[in-house]
PASEBA-1860 file (N, C-alpha, C; in nm, 3 decimals):
! residues 67
1> XXXXXXXX> 3.890/-6.805/-2.527/3.843/-6.821/-2.388/3.680/-6.808/-2.391 ~ 3.636/-6.908/-2.332/3.483/-6.902/-2.327/3.431/-6.824/-2.207 ~ 3.316/-6.779/-2.210/3.248/-6.691/-2.103/3.271/-6.755/-1.972 ~ 3.255/-6.891/-1.947/3.267/-6.934/-1.819/3.401/-6.930/-1.751 ~ 3.494/-6.960/-1.826/3.649/-6.938/-1.787/3.668/-6.793/-1.752 ~ 3.626/-6.697/-1.837/3.645/-6.563/-1.820/3.594/-6.522/-1.680 ~ 3.465/-6.566/-1.656/3.397/-6.527/-1.522/3.466/-6.588/-1.405 ~ 3.520/-6.708/-1.419/3.583/-6.774/-1.313/3.718/-6.698/-1.289
9> XXXXXXXX> 3.793/-6.662/-1.389/3.919/-6.585/-1.374/3.878/-6.442/-1.314 ~ 3.781/-6.375/-1.356/3.752/-6.246/-1.308/3.716/-6.260/-1.151 ~ 3.622/-6.346/-1.118/3.590/-6.349/-0.986/3.694/-6.409/-0.886 ~ 3.792/-6.482/-0.945/3.913/-6.521/-0.875/4.001/-6.409/-0.842 ~ 4.024/-6.325/-0.936/4.103/-6.215/-0.937/4.039/-6.108/-0.836 ~ 3.906/-6.095/-0.838/3.854/-6.002/-0.742/3.855/-6.041/-0.606 ~ 3.844/-6.181/-0.571/3.860/-6.238/-0.438/3.998/-6.224/-0.396 ~ 4.092/-6.256/-0.470/4.245/-6.231/-0.435/4.263/-6.085/-0.397
17> XXXXXXXX> 4.221/-5.995/-0.487/4.243/-5.861/-0.464/4.171/-5.800/-0.330 ~ 4.060/-5.842/-0.316/3.990/-5.798/-0.190/4.051/-5.861/-0.086 ~ 4.100/-5.996/-0.069/4.167/-6.051/0.044/4.302/-5.969/0.072 ~ 4.365/-5.939/-0.024/4.497/-5.867/0.003/4.473/-5.723/0.068 ~ 4.367/-5.660/0.018/4.336/-5.531/0.059/4.282/-5.534/0.196 ~ 4.184/-5.629/0.209/4.117/-5.652/0.345/4.216/-5.675/0.463 ~ 4.308/-5.763/0.423/4.410/-5.803/0.526/4.490/-5.688/0.575 ~ 4.531/-5.599/0.473/4.618/-5.485/0.515/4.532/-5.391/0.586
25> XXXXXXXX> 4.409/-5.365/0.554/4.323/-5.271/0.625/4.306/-5.325/0.771 ~ 4.277/-5.455/0.779/4.255/-5.526/0.911/4.367/-5.519/0.995 ~ 4.501/-5.524/0.951/4.606/-5.506/1.030/4.640/-5.370/1.072 ~ 4.591/-5.256/0.999/4.621/-5.130/1.014/4.589/-5.086/1.158 ~ 4.487/-5.127/1.225/4.465/-5.091/1.354/4.544/-5.159/1.464 ~ 4.625/-5.262/1.426/4.704/-5.326/1.528/4.836/-5.279/1.549 ~ 4.889/-5.173/1.465/5.025/-5.135/1.497/5.006/-4.974/1.472 ~ 5.101/-4.907/1.536/5.126/-4.752/1.531/5.220/-4.722/1.433
33> XXXXXXXX> 5.189/-4.633/1.350/5.277/-4.581/1.237/5.352/-4.458/1.296 ~ 5.484/-4.441/1.254/5.566/-4.330/1.295/5.503/-4.217/1.231 ~ 5.546/-4.088/1.280/5.503/-3.971/1.221/5.566/-3.959/1.073 ~ 5.684/-3.996/1.057/5.743/-3.988/0.930/5.675/-4.078/0.830 ~ 5.631/-4.185/0.866/5.547/-4.275/0.765/5.414/-4.206/0.734 ~ 5.355/-4.143/0.835/5.225/-4.088/0.816/5.238/-3.958/0.712 ~ 5.348/-3.880/0.730/5.381/-3.776/0.641/5.412/-3.817/0.509 ~ 5.486/-3.930/0.498/5.526/-3.980/0.358/5.401/-4.031/0.285
41> XXXXXXXX> 5.312/-4.109/0.350/5.198/-4.159/0.294/5.093/-4.052/0.237 ~ 5.113/-3.932/0.291/5.013/-3.831/0.244/5.046/-3.785/0.103 ~ 5.174/-3.817/0.051/5.206/-3.786/-0.089/5.184/-3.897/-0.187 ~ 5.123/-4.017/-0.147/5.092/-4.117/-0.228/4.993/-4.080/-0.338 ~ 4.886/-4.029/-0.294/4.782/-4.004/-0.402/4.827/-3.879/-0.505 ~ 4.913/-3.785/-0.435/4.966/-3.692/-0.520/5.058/-3.729/-0.635 ~ 5.125/-3.842/-0.600/5.213/-3.902/-0.706/5.148/-3.998/-0.795 ~ 5.055/-4.063/-0.749/4.996/-4.176/-0.821/4.908/-4.114/-0.930
49> XXXXXXXX> 4.820/-4.016/-0.909/4.736/-3.960/-1.005/4.805/-3.909/-1.117 ~ 4.913/-3.816/-1.114/4.979/-3.768/-1.235/5.057/-3.891/-1.307 ~ 5.095/-3.999/-1.239/5.144/-4.106/-1.301/5.049/-4.184/-1.398 ~ 4.924/-4.193/-1.344/4.804/-4.242/-1.428/4.772/-4.167/-1.556 ~ 4.777/-4.029/-1.520/4.733/-3.940/-1.628/4.849/-3.936/-1.731 ~ 4.973/-3.939/-1.692/5.077/-3.933/-1.786/5.076/-4.044/-1.876 ~ 5.050/-4.172/-1.825/5.042/-4.288/-1.915/4.933/-4.269/-2.014 ~ 4.818/-4.221/-1.975/4.701/-4.204/-2.072/4.739/-4.100/-2.175
57> XXXXXXXX> 4.806/-3.987/-2.141/4.841/-3.885/-2.237/4.948/-3.924/-2.327 ~ 5.065/-3.977/-2.273/5.175/-4.004/-2.350/5.169/-4.143/-2.414 ~ 5.083/-4.225/-2.368/5.094/-4.364/-2.420/5.028/-4.368/-2.563 ~ 5.104/-4.457/-2.641/5.050/-4.469/-2.776/5.046/-4.620/-2.799 ~ 4.933/-4.690/-2.763/4.934/-4.838/-2.777/5.021/-4.894/-2.661 ~ 5.104/-4.987/-2.708/5.192/-5.055/-2.607/5.325/-4.989/-2.596 ~ 5.350/-4.861/-2.659/5.476/-4.797/-2.655/5.439/-4.655/-2.602 ~ 5.540/-4.601/-2.526/5.533/-4.462/-2.475/5.597/-4.371/-2.577
65> XXX> 5.550/-4.247/-2.590/5.602/-4.158/-2.691/5.638/-4.037/-2.603 ~ 5.755/-4.002/-2.603/5.796/-3.884/-2.529/5.849/-3.764/-2.612 ~ 5.784/-3.740/-2.723/5.835/-3.637/-2.813/5.746/-3.528/-2.824
END
């Protein structure tokens, strides 16, 4: 893959990612979340961070090692 193709793909992925995130953030003010949803969303960072760390610690290349 040459540099031009790489840059086009990278910029395209950045634009798509931004559009998806921006659309969700833009809609967030137009509806009211229930209290249960708000309480549930508080735990998302607490569960995602250990998942990222576990992959880095236990990961061995493309395979996971649980020994």
